[in-house]
OpenMM code with the backbone's topology and positions (N, CA, C; nanometers):
from openmm import Vec3, app, unit

residues = "MET SER ARG GLY PHE ALA GLY ARG ARG PHE PRO GLY ARG ARG ARG GLY GLY ARG ASP THR GLU ARG GLY SER VAL SER VAL GLU VAL ALA VAL LEU ALA PRO ALA PHE ILE ALA LEU MET VAL LEU ALA GLY VAL ALA GLY ARG THR ALA VAL GLY ALA GLU ALA ILE GLN ALA ALA ALA HIS ASP ALA ALA ARG ALA ALA SER ILE SER ARG ASP ALA GLY THR GLY ARG ASP ALA ALA VAL ALA ALA ALA GLY ARG GLN LEU ASP TRP GLN GLY LEU ASP CYS VAL GLY PRO PRO SER PHE ARG PHE THR GLY SER VAL GLY GLY ARG ALA THR SER PHE GLY ALA ALA TYR GLN ALA ALA PRO GLY GLU PRO ALA ALA VAL SER VAL GLN VAL SER CYS THR VAL SER PHE ALA ASP ILE HIS LEU SER SER LEU PRO GLY MET PRO ALA GLY ARG LEU VAL SER ALA ARG PHE THR SER PRO LEU ASP SER TYR ARG SER ARG GLU".split()
positions = [
    Vec3(9.6617, 11.9177, 17.6595),
    Vec3(9.6357, 11.7796, 17.6386),
    Vec3(9.5817, 11.7593, 17.4998),
    Vec3(9.6243, 11.6552, 17.4289),
    Vec3(9.5894, 11.6224, 17.2923),
    Vec3(9.4600, 11.5436, 17.2847),
    Vec3(9.3812, 11.5791, 17.1975),
    Vec3(9.2506, 11.5092, 17.1822),
    Vec3(9.2625, 11.3857, 17.0949),
    Vec3(9.3743, 11.3682, 17.0239),
    Vec3(9.3908, 11.2436, 16.9398),
    Vec3(9.2919, 11.2474, 16.8204),
    Vec3(9.2529, 11.1333, 16.7777),
    Vec3(9.1719, 11.1253, 16.6541),
    Vec3(9.0253, 11.1112, 16.6879),
    Vec3(8.9883, 11.1059, 16.8102),
    Vec3(8.8497, 11.0787, 16.8538),
    Vec3(8.7586, 11.1912, 16.8065),
    Vec3(8.7988, 11.3124, 16.8143),
    Vec3(8.7102, 11.4254, 16.7808),
    Vec3(8.7249, 11.4779, 16.6388),
    Vec3(8.8153, 11.4184, 16.5585),
    Vec3(8.8348, 11.4669, 16.4185),
    Vec3(8.7321, 11.4154, 16.3297),
    Vec3(8.7072, 11.4983, 16.2222),
    Vec3(8.6145, 11.4569, 16.1201),
    Vec3(8.6951, 11.4276, 15.9937),
    Vec3(8.6583, 11.3206, 15.9273),
    Vec3(8.7278, 11.2813, 15.8011),
    Vec3(8.6292, 11.3030, 15.6855),
    Vec3(8.6765, 11.3592, 15.5721),
    Vec3(8.5876, 11.3849, 15.4566),
    Vec3(8.5389, 11.2551, 15.4048),
    Vec3(8.4102, 11.2553, 15.3603),
    Vec3(8.3491, 11.1319, 15.3027),
    Vec3(8.2949, 11.0416, 15.4056),
    Vec3(8.2911, 11.0736, 15.5305),
    Vec3(8.2411, 10.9854, 15.6298),
    Vec3(8.1437, 11.0652, 15.7144),
    Vec3(8.0380, 10.9983, 15.7485),
    Vec3(7.9415, 11.0534, 15.8436),
    Vec3(7.9763, 11.0191, 15.9855),
    Vec3(7.9196, 11.0896, 16.0723),
    Vec3(7.9413, 11.0509, 16.2095),
    Vec3(7.8875, 10.9091, 16.2334),
    Vec3(7.9650, 10.8320, 16.3066),
    Vec3(7.9218, 10.6930, 16.3289),
    Vec3(7.9972, 10.5906, 16.2378),
    Vec3(8.0780, 10.6509, 16.1461),
    Vec3(8.1621, 10.5587, 16.0665),
    Vec3(8.0971, 10.5082, 15.9349),
    Vec3(7.9840, 10.5583, 15.9037),
    Vec3(7.9176, 10.5112, 15.7754),
    Vec3(7.9692, 10.5835, 15.6605),
    Vec3(7.9796, 10.5109, 15.5541),
    Vec3(8.0393, 10.5668, 15.4294),
    Vec3(7.9352, 10.6449, 15.3491),
    Vec3(7.9645, 10.7634, 15.3055),
    Vec3(7.8622, 10.8447, 15.2300),
    Vec3(7.8797, 10.8171, 15.0794),
    Vec3(7.9738, 10.7354, 15.0367),
    Vec3(7.9915, 10.7054, 14.8921),
    Vec3(7.9297, 10.5710, 14.8527),
    Vec3(7.8119, 10.5423, 14.9104),
    Vec3(7.7491, 10.4155, 14.8782),
    Vec3(7.7090, 10.4097, 14.7335),
    Vec3(7.7270, 10.2961, 14.6647),
    Vec3(7.6953, 10.2776, 14.5283),
    Vec3(7.7923, 10.3170, 14.4325),
    Vec3(7.9079, 10.3681, 14.4753),
    Vec3(8.0125, 10.4154, 14.3811),
    Vec3(8.0719, 10.2930, 14.3062),
    Vec3(8.0799, 10.1761, 14.3714),
    Vec3(8.1367, 10.0640, 14.2998),
    Vec3(8.0428, 10.0180, 14.1894),
    Vec3(7.9158, 10.0280, 14.2073),
    Vec3(7.8228, 9.9903, 14.1053),
    Vec3(7.8400, 10.0810, 13.9847),
    Vec3(7.8569, 10.2061, 14.0081),
    Vec3(7.8782, 10.3048, 13.8959),
    Vec3(8.0076, 10.2736, 13.8269),
    Vec3(8.1104, 10.2444, 13.9035),
    Vec3(8.2429, 10.2135, 13.8352),
    Vec3(8.2283, 10.0843, 13.7542),
    Vec3(8.1597, 9.9855, 13.8027),
    Vec3(8.1383, 9.8634, 13.7266),
    Vec3(8.0612, 9.8971, 13.5982),
    Vec3(7.9583, 9.9722, 13.6023),
    Vec3(7.8733, 10.0028, 13.4916),
    Vec3(7.9554, 10.0803, 13.3884),
    Vec3(8.0422, 10.1640, 13.4257),
    Vec3(8.1236, 10.2409, 13.3354),
    Vec3(8.2380, 10.1556, 13.2750),
    Vec3(8.3027, 10.0761, 13.3524),
    Vec3(8.4235, 10.0001, 13.3124),
    Vec3(8.3876, 9.8685, 13.2373),
    Vec3(8.2699, 9.8087, 13.2645),
    Vec3(8.2393, 9.6792, 13.2025),
    Vec3(8.2392, 9.6825, 13.0548),
    Vec3(8.1734, 9.7829, 12.9911),
    Vec3(8.1829, 9.7798, 12.8444),
    Vec3(8.3218, 9.7965, 12.7904),
    Vec3(8.4035, 9.8734, 12.8554),
    Vec3(8.5431, 9.8890, 12.8057),
    Vec3(8.6181, 9.7528, 12.8301),
    Vec3(8.5949, 9.6900, 12.9361),
    Vec3(8.6601, 9.5571, 12.9599),
    Vec3(8.6117, 9.4550, 12.8595),
    Vec3(8.4902, 9.4520, 12.8250),
    Vec3(8.4358, 9.3607, 12.7259),
    Vec3(8.4987, 9.3936, 12.5878),
    Vec3(8.5073, 9.5179, 12.5514),
    Vec3(8.5634, 9.5582, 12.4239),
    Vec3(8.7111, 9.5115, 12.4180),
    Vec3(8.7818, 9.5310, 12.5280),
    Vec3(8.9194, 9.4850, 12.5313),
    Vec3(8.9366, 9.3374, 12.5167),
    Vec3(8.8445, 9.2586, 12.5702),
    Vec3(8.8509, 9.1146, 12.5574),
    Vec3(8.8170, 9.0687, 12.4121),
    Vec3(8.7222, 9.1407, 12.3519),
    Vec3(8.6877, 9.1125, 12.2096),
    Vec3(8.8053, 9.1479, 12.1194),
    Vec3(8.8659, 9.2583, 12.1460),
    Vec3(8.9854, 9.3024, 12.0656),
    Vec3(9.1002, 9.2024, 12.0771),
    Vec3(9.1191, 9.1489, 12.1997),
    Vec3(9.2198, 9.0450, 12.2191),
    Vec3(9.1830, 8.9218, 12.1434),
    Vec3(9.0599, 8.8836, 12.1360),
    Vec3(9.0197, 8.7678, 12.0573),
    Vec3(9.0412, 8.7904, 11.9071),
    Vec3(9.0125, 8.9098, 11.8594),
    Vec3(9.0335, 8.9361, 11.7187),
    Vec3(9.1825, 8.9381, 11.6861),
    Vec3(9.2620, 8.9968, 11.7700),
    Vec3(9.4107, 8.9954, 11.7447),
    Vec3(9.4647, 8.8572, 11.7496),
    Vec3(9.4253, 8.7758, 11.8393),
    Vec3(9.4612, 8.6366, 11.8502),
    Vec3(9.4280, 8.5574, 11.7381),
    Vec3(9.2994, 8.5685, 11.6896),
    Vec3(9.2481, 8.4933, 11.5717),
    Vec3(9.3254, 8.5364, 11.4494),
    Vec3(9.3564, 8.6681, 11.4360),
    Vec3(9.4284, 8.7129, 11.3220),
    Vec3(9.5739, 8.6575, 11.3203),
    Vec3(9.6346, 8.6557, 11.4312),
    Vec3(9.7719, 8.6048, 11.4473),
    Vec3(9.7703, 8.4498, 11.4110),
    Vec3(9.6822, 8.3750, 11.4650),
    Vec3(9.6770, 8.2321, 11.4351),
    Vec3(9.6440, 8.2128, 11.2865),
    Vec3(9.5562, 8.2916, 11.2320),
    Vec3(9.5224, 8.2795, 11.0922),
    Vec3(9.6438, 8.3108, 11.0024),
    Vec3(9.7143, 8.4129, 11.0402),
    Vec3(9.8332, 8.4548, 10.9577),
    Vec3(9.9402, 8.3424, 10.9656),
    Vec3(9.9590, 8.2786, 11.0768),
    Vec3(10.0540, 8.1663, 11.0881),
    Vec3(10.0138, 8.0470, 11.0063),
    Vec3(9.8791, 8.0171, 11.0088),
    Vec3(9.8276, 7.9060, 10.9317),
    Vec3(9.8410, 7.9291, 10.7861),
    Vec3(9.8132, 8.0523, 10.7384),
    Vec3(9.8278, 8.0857, 10.5964),
    Vec3(9.9714, 8.0786, 10.5539),
    Vec3(10.0630, 8.1251, 10.6389),
    Vec3(10.2074, 8.1177, 10.6017),
    Vec3(10.2504, 7.9717, 10.5888),
    Vec3(10.2067, 7.8856, 10.6797),
    Vec3(10.2433, 7.7452, 10.6666),
    Vec3(10.1817, 7.6815, 10.5425),
    Vec3(10.0595, 7.7235, 10.5095),
    Vec3(9.9901, 7.6699, 10.3898),
    Vec3(10.0684, 7.7146, 10.2632),
    Vec3(10.1098, 7.8399, 10.2596),
    Vec3(10.1886, 7.8950, 10.1435),
    Vec3(10.3152, 7.8180, 10.1304),
    Vec3(10.3841, 7.7929, 10.2427),
    Vec3(10.5104, 7.7128, 10.2374),
    Vec3(10.4883, 7.5736, 10.1776),
    Vec3(10.3841, 7.5038, 10.2345),
    Vec3(10.3607, 7.3691, 10.1877),
    Vec3(10.3210, 7.3723, 10.0376),
    Vec3(10.2406, 7.4692, 10.0010),
    Vec3(10.1898, 7.4781, 9.8617),
    Vec3(10.3129, 7.5026, 9.7654),
    Vec3(10.4016, 7.5976, 9.8017),
    Vec3(10.5159, 7.6191, 9.7085),
    Vec3(10.6051, 7.4944, 9.7082),
    Vec3(10.6246, 7.4305, 9.8163),
    Vec3(10.7123, 7.3135, 9.8142),
    Vec3(10.6494, 7.2039, 9.7304),
    Vec3(10.5193, 7.1816, 9.7454),
    Vec3(10.4575, 7.0790, 9.6672),
    Vec3(10.4586, 7.1127, 9.5163),
    Vec3(10.4448, 7.2381, 9.4779),
    Vec3(10.4502, 7.2806, 9.3419),
    Vec3(10.5926, 7.2627, 9.2903),
    Vec3(10.6943, 7.2910, 9.3655),
    Vec3(10.8377, 7.2832, 9.3217),
    Vec3(10.8808, 7.1420, 9.2912),
    Vec3(10.8170, 7.0411, 9.3545),
    Vec3(10.8635, 6.9091, 9.3274),
    Vec3(10.7834, 6.8328, 9.2223),
    Vec3(10.6880, 6.9142, 9.1592),
    Vec3(10.6098, 6.8592, 9.0495),
    Vec3(10.6831, 6.8796, 8.9199),
    Vec3(10.6555, 6.7911, 8.8206),
    Vec3(10.7141, 6.8018, 8.6903),
    Vec3(10.6628, 6.8985, 8.5924),
    Vec3(10.5385, 6.9420, 8.6086),
    Vec3(10.4801, 7.0383, 8.5223),
    Vec3(10.3876, 7.1349, 8.5945),
    Vec3(10.3461, 7.2386, 8.5267),
    Vec3(10.2685, 7.3456, 8.5892),
    Vec3(10.1289, 7.3023, 8.6276),
    Vec3(10.0656, 7.2218, 8.5501),
    Vec3(9.9250, 7.1711, 8.5889),
    Vec3(9.9317, 7.0835, 8.7164),
    Vec3(10.0237, 6.9892, 8.7210),
    Vec3(10.0471, 6.9059, 8.8366),
    Vec3(10.0842, 6.9898, 8.9560),
    Vec3(10.1687, 7.0913, 8.9312),
    Vec3(10.2165, 7.1800, 9.0328),
    Vec3(10.1057, 7.2555, 9.1003),
    Vec3(10.0140, 7.3105, 9.0204),
    Vec3(9.9009, 7.3855, 9.0735),
    Vec3(9.8142, 7.2926, 9.1600),
    Vec3(9.7847, 7.1713, 9.1004),
    Vec3(9.6966, 7.0768, 9.1781),
    Vec3(9.7621, 7.0381, 9.3092),
    Vec3(9.8939, 7.0080, 9.3051),
    Vec3(9.9611, 6.9712, 9.4250),
    Vec3(9.9639, 7.0842, 9.5242),
    Vec3(9.9829, 7.2088, 9.4755),
    Vec3(9.9927, 7.3223, 9.5687),
    Vec3(9.8524, 7.3451, 9.6374),
    Vec3(9.7493, 7.3386, 9.5628),
    Vec3(9.6116, 7.3622, 9.6184),
    Vec3(9.5806, 7.2480, 9.7220),
    Vec3(9.6162, 7.1291, 9.6872),
    Vec3(9.5856, 7.0131, 9.7819),
    Vec3(9.6740, 7.0290, 9.9073),
    Vec3(9.8011, 7.0620, 9.8926),
    Vec3(9.8888, 7.0790, 10.0108),
    Vec3(9.8402, 7.1883, 10.1012),
    Vec3(9.8015, 7.3034, 10.0440),
    Vec3(9.7557, 7.4151, 10.1237),
    Vec3(9.6248, 7.3770, 10.1954),
    Vec3(9.5361, 7.3109, 10.1222),
    Vec3(9.4094, 7.2681, 10.1848),
    Vec3(9.4326, 7.1748, 10.3037),
    Vec3(9.5213, 7.0752, 10.2840),
    Vec3(9.5528, 6.9862, 10.4025),
    Vec3(9.6067, 7.0667, 10.5204),
    Vec3(9.6922, 7.1579, 10.4965),
    Vec3(9.7522, 7.2426, 10.6061),
    Vec3(9.6461, 7.3215, 10.6729),
    Vec3(9.5579, 7.3885, 10.5969),
    Vec3(9.4550, 7.4746, 10.6579),
    Vec3(9.3565, 7.3866, 10.7346),
    Vec3(9.3260, 7.2684, 10.6829),
    Vec3(9.2400, 7.1764, 10.7531),
    Vec3(9.3013, 7.1300, 10.8868),
    Vec3(9.4287, 7.0963, 10.8806),
    Vec3(9.5012, 7.0508, 10.9986),
    Vec3(9.5073, 7.1637, 11.1028),
    Vec3(9.5279, 7.2887, 11.0584),
    Vec3(9.5316, 7.4002, 11.1495),
    Vec3(9.3958, 7.4372, 11.2010),
    Vec3(9.2908, 7.3932, 11.1271),
    Vec3(9.1515, 7.4257, 11.1798),
    Vec3(9.1168, 7.5744, 11.1466),
    Vec3(9.1743, 7.6334, 11.0486),
    Vec3(9.1486, 7.7713, 11.0147),
    Vec3(9.0083, 7.7866, 10.9465),
    Vec3(8.9238, 7.8719, 11.0007),
    Vec3(8.7901, 7.8978, 10.9455),
    Vec3(8.7926, 8.0157, 10.8612),
    Vec3(8.7999, 7.9977, 10.7252),
    Vec3(8.7999, 8.0989, 10.6260),
    Vec3(8.6584, 8.1384, 10.5841),
    Vec3(8.6351, 8.2631, 10.5480),
    Vec3(8.5049, 8.2994, 10.4892),
    Vec3(8.5230, 8.2707, 10.3374),
    Vec3(8.4695, 8.1568, 10.2970),
    Vec3(8.4859, 8.1091, 10.1603),
    Vec3(8.6154, 8.0353, 10.1443),
    Vec3(8.6364, 7.9840, 10.0265),
    Vec3(8.7598, 7.9066, 10.0028),
    Vec3(8.8852, 8.0050, 9.9920),
    Vec3(8.9992, 7.9566, 10.0230),
    Vec3(9.1191, 8.0393, 10.0030),
    Vec3(9.1505, 8.0652, 9.8571),
    Vec3(9.2134, 8.1787, 9.8293),
    Vec3(9.2499, 8.2047, 9.6924),
    Vec3(9.4014, 8.1864, 9.6757),
    Vec3(9.4429, 8.1566, 9.5546),
    Vec3(9.5763, 8.1315, 9.5203),
    Vec3(9.6262, 8.2197, 9.4094),
    Vec3(9.7583, 8.2518, 9.4106),
    Vec3(9.8146, 8.3244, 9.3002),
    Vec3(9.9473, 8.2573, 9.2784),
    Vec3(9.9733, 8.2096, 9.1493),
    Vec3(10.0888, 8.1374, 9.1157),
    Vec3(10.1776, 8.2203, 9.0256),
    Vec3(10.3018, 8.2325, 9.0552),
    Vec3(10.3984, 8.3102, 8.9761),
    Vec3(10.5270, 8.2221, 8.9676),
    Vec3(10.6153, 8.2675, 8.8807),
    Vec3(10.7431, 8.1983, 8.8694),
    Vec3(10.8579, 8.2968, 8.8356),
    Vec3(10.9761, 8.2415, 8.8324),
    Vec3(11.0897, 8.3209, 8.7951),
    Vec3(11.1952, 8.2271, 8.7311),
    Vec3(11.2610, 8.2794, 8.6314),
    Vec3(11.3742, 8.2050, 8.5599),
    Vec3(11.4885, 8.3024, 8.5543),
    Vec3(11.6019, 8.2486, 8.6081),
    Vec3(11.7213, 8.3280, 8.6060),
    Vec3(11.7103, 8.4543, 8.6768),
    Vec3(11.6270, 8.4596, 8.7786),
    Vec3(11.6056, 8.5827, 8.8612),
    Vec3(11.5036, 8.6812, 8.8011),
    Vec3(11.4460, 8.6552, 8.6839),
    Vec3(11.3485, 8.7400, 8.6215),
    Vec3(11.2119, 8.6806, 8.6427),
    Vec3(11.1158, 8.7782, 8.6826),
    Vec3(10.9766, 8.7286, 8.7060),
    Vec3(10.9169, 8.6779, 8.5718),
    Vec3(10.8454, 8.5699, 8.5857),
    Vec3(10.7788, 8.5102, 8.4669),
    Vec3(10.6503, 8.4357, 8.5122),
    Vec3(10.5844, 8.3706, 8.4270),
    Vec3(10.4597, 8.3053, 8.4637),
    Vec3(10.4998, 8.1694, 8.5332),
    Vec3(10.4007, 8.1173, 8.6015),
    Vec3(10.4142, 7.9877, 8.6651),
    Vec3(10.4529, 7.8798, 8.5710),
    Vec3(10.3859, 7.8673, 8.4560),
    Vec3(10.4138, 7.7685, 8.3603),
    Vec3(10.5534, 7.7873, 8.2948),
    Vec3(10.5968, 7.9117, 8.2714),
    Vec3(10.7232, 7.9332, 8.2090),
    Vec3(10.8431, 7.8838, 8.2962),
    Vec3(10.8139, 7.8938, 8.4280),
    Vec3(10.9257, 7.8434, 8.5183),
    Vec3(10.9538, 7.6959, 8.5023),
    Vec3(10.8502, 7.6182, 8.4652),
    Vec3(10.8717, 7.4782, 8.4483),
    Vec3(10.9427, 7.4473, 8.3060),
    Vec3(10.9382, 7.5485, 8.2219),
    Vec3(10.9949, 7.5281, 8.0874),
    Vec3(11.1317, 7.5833, 8.0798),
    Vec3(11.1958, 7.6180, 8.1889),
    Vec3(11.3307, 7.6742, 8.1890),
    Vec3(11.4248, 7.5665, 8.1345),
    Vec3(11.5281, 7.6085, 8.0682),
    Vec3(11.6336, 7.5160, 8.0132),
    Vec3(11.7026, 7.4450, 8.1333),
    Vec3(11.7422, 7.3206, 8.1113),
    Vec3(11.8194, 7.2528, 8.2147),
    Vec3(11.9422, 7.3328, 8.2523),
    Vec3(11.9709, 7.3448, 8.3806),
    Vec3(12.0812, 7.4175, 8.4293),
    Vec3(12.0516, 7.5609, 8.4630),
    Vec3(11.9397, 7.6148, 8.4146),
    Vec3(11.8994, 7.7507, 8.4428),
    Vec3(11.8184, 7.7562, 8.5688),
    Vec3(11.8552, 7.8435, 8.6667),
    Vec3(11.7809, 7.8455, 8.7939),
    Vec3(11.6374, 7.9004, 8.7732),
    Vec3(11.5414, 7.8231, 8.8280),
    Vec3(11.3990, 7.8674, 8.8227),
    Vec3(11.3360, 7.8421, 8.9519),
    Vec3(11.2298, 7.9132, 8.9822),
    Vec3(11.1561, 7.9003, 9.1053),
    Vec3(11.0121, 7.9243, 9.0812),
    Vec3(10.9304, 7.8739, 9.1653),
    Vec3(10.7847, 7.8951, 9.1699),
    Vec3(10.7436, 7.9655, 9.2987),
    Vec3(10.6500, 8.0559, 9.2907),
    Vec3(10.5898, 8.1184, 9.4122),
    Vec3(10.4441, 8.0946, 9.4159),
    Vec3(10.3946, 8.0751, 9.5383),
    Vec3(10.2527, 8.0572, 9.5578),
    Vec3(10.2127, 8.1519, 9.6696),
    Vec3(10.1083, 8.2321, 9.6432),
    Vec3(10.0507, 8.3207, 9.7424),
    Vec3(9.9136, 8.2661, 9.7846),
    Vec3(9.8890, 8.2541, 9.9052),
    Vec3(9.7628, 8.1984, 9.9593),
    Vec3(9.7029, 8.3079, 10.0368),
    Vec3(9.5694, 8.3390, 10.0152),
    Vec3(9.4959, 8.4395, 10.0832),
    Vec3(9.3649, 8.3791, 10.1347),
    Vec3(9.3259, 8.4306, 10.2489),
    Vec3(9.2058, 8.3797, 10.3158),
    Vec3(9.1495, 8.4956, 10.4014),
    Vec3(9.0208, 8.5078, 10.4036),
    Vec3(8.9578, 8.5968, 10.5039),
    Vec3(8.9223, 8.5181, 10.6269),
    Vec3(8.9906, 8.5495, 10.7377),
    Vec3(8.9674, 8.4860, 10.8656),
    Vec3(8.8396, 8.5315, 10.9220),
    Vec3(8.7508, 8.4374, 10.9622),
    Vec3(8.6207, 8.4654, 11.0153),
    Vec3(8.6226, 8.4998, 11.1694),
    Vec3(8.5494, 8.6084, 11.1936),
    Vec3(8.5263, 8.6497, 11.3321),
    Vec3(8.3836, 8.6147, 11.3790),
    Vec3(8.3094, 8.5360, 11.3016),
    Vec3(8.1644, 8.5154, 11.3272),
    Vec3(8.1401, 8.4654, 11.4727),
    Vec3(8.2246, 8.3820, 11.5214),
    Vec3(8.1953, 8.3220, 11.6579),
    Vec3(8.2397, 8.4134, 11.7664),
    Vec3(8.2979, 8.5239, 11.7369),
    Vec3(8.3443, 8.6223, 11.8431),
    Vec3(8.2258, 8.7207, 11.8704),
    Vec3(8.1300, 8.7284, 11.7825),
    Vec3(8.0059, 8.8103, 11.7948),
    Vec3(8.0451, 8.9594, 11.8068),
    Vec3(8.1072, 9.0115, 11.7043),
    Vec3(8.1446, 9.1538, 11.6996),
    Vec3(8.0341, 9.2451, 11.6627),
    Vec3(7.9193, 9.1894, 11.6242),
    Vec3(7.8045, 9.2739, 11.5845),
    Vec3(7.7635, 9.3702, 11.6983),
    Vec3(7.7989, 9.3446, 11.8186),
    Vec3(7.7547, 9.4271, 11.9320),
    Vec3(7.8425, 9.5529, 11.9362),
    Vec3(7.9629, 9.5469, 11.8725),
    Vec3(8.0491, 9.6617, 11.8671),
    Vec3(8.0405, 9.7263, 11.7350),
    Vec3(8.0066, 9.8516, 11.7286),
    Vec3(7.9917, 9.9239, 11.5988),
    Vec3(8.1262, 9.9325, 11.5277),
    Vec3(8.1279, 9.9136, 11.3963),
    Vec3(8.2438, 9.9291, 11.3101),
    Vec3(8.3351, 9.8108, 11.3069),
    Vec3(8.3049, 9.7075, 11.3799),
    Vec3(8.3957, 9.5864, 11.3845),
    Vec3(8.3690, 9.4998, 11.2585),
    Vec3(8.4735, 9.4493, 11.1928),
    Vec3(8.4640, 9.3713, 11.0749),
    Vec3(8.4179, 9.2275, 11.1062),
    Vec3(8.3630, 9.1582, 11.0047),
    Vec3(8.3233, 9.0159, 11.0114),
    Vec3(8.4368, 8.9256, 10.9936),
    Vec3(8.5479, 8.9788, 10.9402),
    Vec3(8.6671, 8.9026, 10.9138),
    Vec3(8.7798, 8.9859, 10.8688),
    Vec3(8.8929, 8.9250, 10.8543),
    Vec3(9.0146, 8.9988, 10.8077),
    Vec3(9.0951, 8.9165, 10.7074),
    Vec3(9.1345, 8.9859, 10.5995),
    Vec3(9.2087, 8.9180, 10.4957),
    Vec3(9.3558, 8.9018, 10.5401),
    Vec3(9.4029, 8.7768, 10.5323),
    Vec3(9.5426, 8.7508, 10.5593),
    Vec3(9.6004, 8.6735, 10.4403),
    Vec3(9.7260, 8.7032, 10.4059),
    Vec3(9.7898, 8.6335, 10.2933),
    Vec3(9.9333, 8.6127, 10.3212),
    Vec3(9.9916, 8.5139, 10.2504),
    Vec3(10.1343, 8.4921, 10.2645),
    Vec3(10.1863, 8.4319, 10.1289),
    Vec3(10.3047, 8.4573, 10.1031),
    Vec3(10.3627, 8.4075, 9.9735),
    Vec3(10.4956, 8.3375, 10.0081),
    Vec3(10.5206, 8.2305, 9.9374),
    Vec3(10.6420, 8.1593, 9.9588),
    Vec3(10.6951, 8.1170, 9.8280),
    Vec3(10.8282, 8.1201, 9.8092),
    Vec3(10.8966, 8.0818, 9.6870),
    Vec3(10.9823, 7.9582, 9.7088),
    Vec3(10.9775, 7.8661, 9.6203),
    Vec3(11.0570, 7.7400, 9.6344),
    Vec3(11.1209, 7.7180, 9.4983),
    Vec3(11.2530, 7.6798, 9.5001),
    Vec3(11.3264, 7.6674, 9.3781),
    Vec3(11.2961, 7.5337, 9.3123),
    Vec3(11.2997, 7.5302, 9.1765),
    Vec3(11.2845, 7.4075, 9.1046),
    Vec3(11.4272, 7.3481, 9.0880),
    Vec3(11.4322, 7.2168, 9.0831),
    Vec3(11.5568, 7.1506, 9.0575),
    Vec3(11.6108, 7.1813, 8.9184),
    Vec3(11.7278, 7.2452, 8.9082),
    Vec3(11.7772, 7.2945, 8.7810),
    Vec3(11.8092, 7.1851, 8.6863),
    Vec3(11.8393, 7.0616, 8.7349),
    Vec3(11.8823, 6.9555, 8.6521),
    Vec3(11.7818, 6.8411, 8.6403),
    Vec3(11.6685, 6.8598, 8.6871),
    Vec3(11.5646, 6.7571, 8.6824),
    Vec3(11.4857, 6.7736, 8.5501),
    Vec3(11.4478, 6.6704, 8.4877),
    Vec3(11.3777, 6.6854, 8.3647),
    Vec3(11.2321, 6.7277, 8.3964),
    Vec3(11.1763, 6.8135, 8.3094),
    Vec3(11.0423, 6.8615, 8.3288),
    Vec3(10.9656, 6.8360, 8.1997),
    Vec3(10.8357, 6.8275, 8.2103),
    Vec3(10.7448, 6.8128, 8.1015),
    Vec3(10.7463, 6.6747, 8.0491),
] * unit.nanometer
topology = app.Topology()
chain = topology.addChain("A")
for resn in residues:
    res = topology.addResidue(resn, chain)
    for name in ("N", "CA", "C"):
        topology.addAtom(name, app.Element.getBySymbol(name[0]), res)
């Protein structure tokens, strides 16, 4: 005759069905909670960096386009900075300090200064490039609790826009 399961002992259980592993969930939570919090912070940093990179890219595009429709280098710089500022304000990007700009140009496919691009002869292809850089702030994510985490990350983008070859300049 078979005894069934009534007389069997199972590991980890006391007689009477009580669990001998009491408190193991508390230990697991204590061990896994910091790792979970670090993962959430890392996701916040990655998301903020991606949003910042997209905003900077849009600002560089707008800045180069605004510069390319200007008649001279001085007006082009001013228009580029203003267009990038409007785009960054609209995107709500929080930079550590003001964004930085780098202006370059090309004439006939050769790299040149920003101002020289505006002085290209009529009919000669010229273009202007604007690079926008910004350190994206992580201040509101509170990374100070995690050792070695940065306060921000530098993101930059560059965009080139052609000048109208037959439009008068200067």
